[in-house]
N, C-alpha and C positions, 0 to 999 in steps of 0.2 A: 131912749133908754128908760127903763122903768124900775122902780124899787117896790117890791111887793111886801116888804116888812119881814119876809122870811129869807131874803137873800137877793143877790144881784140877778136881774132877769131882763136883759135887753131883748127886744122883740125879734131880733134877727138871728138868734141862736137856734139850732135844730132840735134842742131838747128842752123840756119844761119840767120843773120840779113837781114831783107827785105822779107824773105820767109813767106808763110802762112801755118799754120798747123791747124788741127782740134783737139780739146781737150775738156775735161770736167773739170770744176772747182771743185776741191776736198776739198778745205779748204780756210780759210781767213788768210792772213798774218798780222803781227803786225800793219802795217799801214792801214789796211782795204782793201787792194787789194785782188782780187781773186787769188788763187794759183792753177795752173794746172801743170801737169807733162807730159813731152814729152820724152818718153824712159827714165823715172826716172829723168829727168833733170827739175828742178824747173823753172817755168815761172810765173811771177807776172803779173796780168792783172787787171788794175783798172776798176771800174764800173761793176763788175760781182759779182755773189753770188754763193754759193755752189749749185751744181746741174746743173748750166748753161752748155749747150753744145754749144761751140762757135768756130768760125774760128778766129785765132789769127795771126796777122802780128807781127813778132819779130822786135822790135825797138832798142834794145840794148842787147848785149851779154857780160856776165862776165864769169869768170872761173867756178863759182859754180851755177850761176843762170842767168836768162834772164828776160827781160821786154818786154811786148807786148801790143798790142791794139786790140780791137775787130774789125773785118772786117764786116761791115754792107752791105748787098746786097740789 
């Protein structure tokens, strides 16, 4: 397990803070954020809806989930 100073970042998680991933929004979380899965790892993405296919930049990583933002080109 490593601590990068910007958040929790164990080496065995499938996402990394700052990196961009492509994913499909599969569900909506309790707070209304879109929910995507990257290698079965939950990523919450505000401003999305079910069915959206988006590029996501990971902004924060926790042990069981991450948060991201849509990358607009």
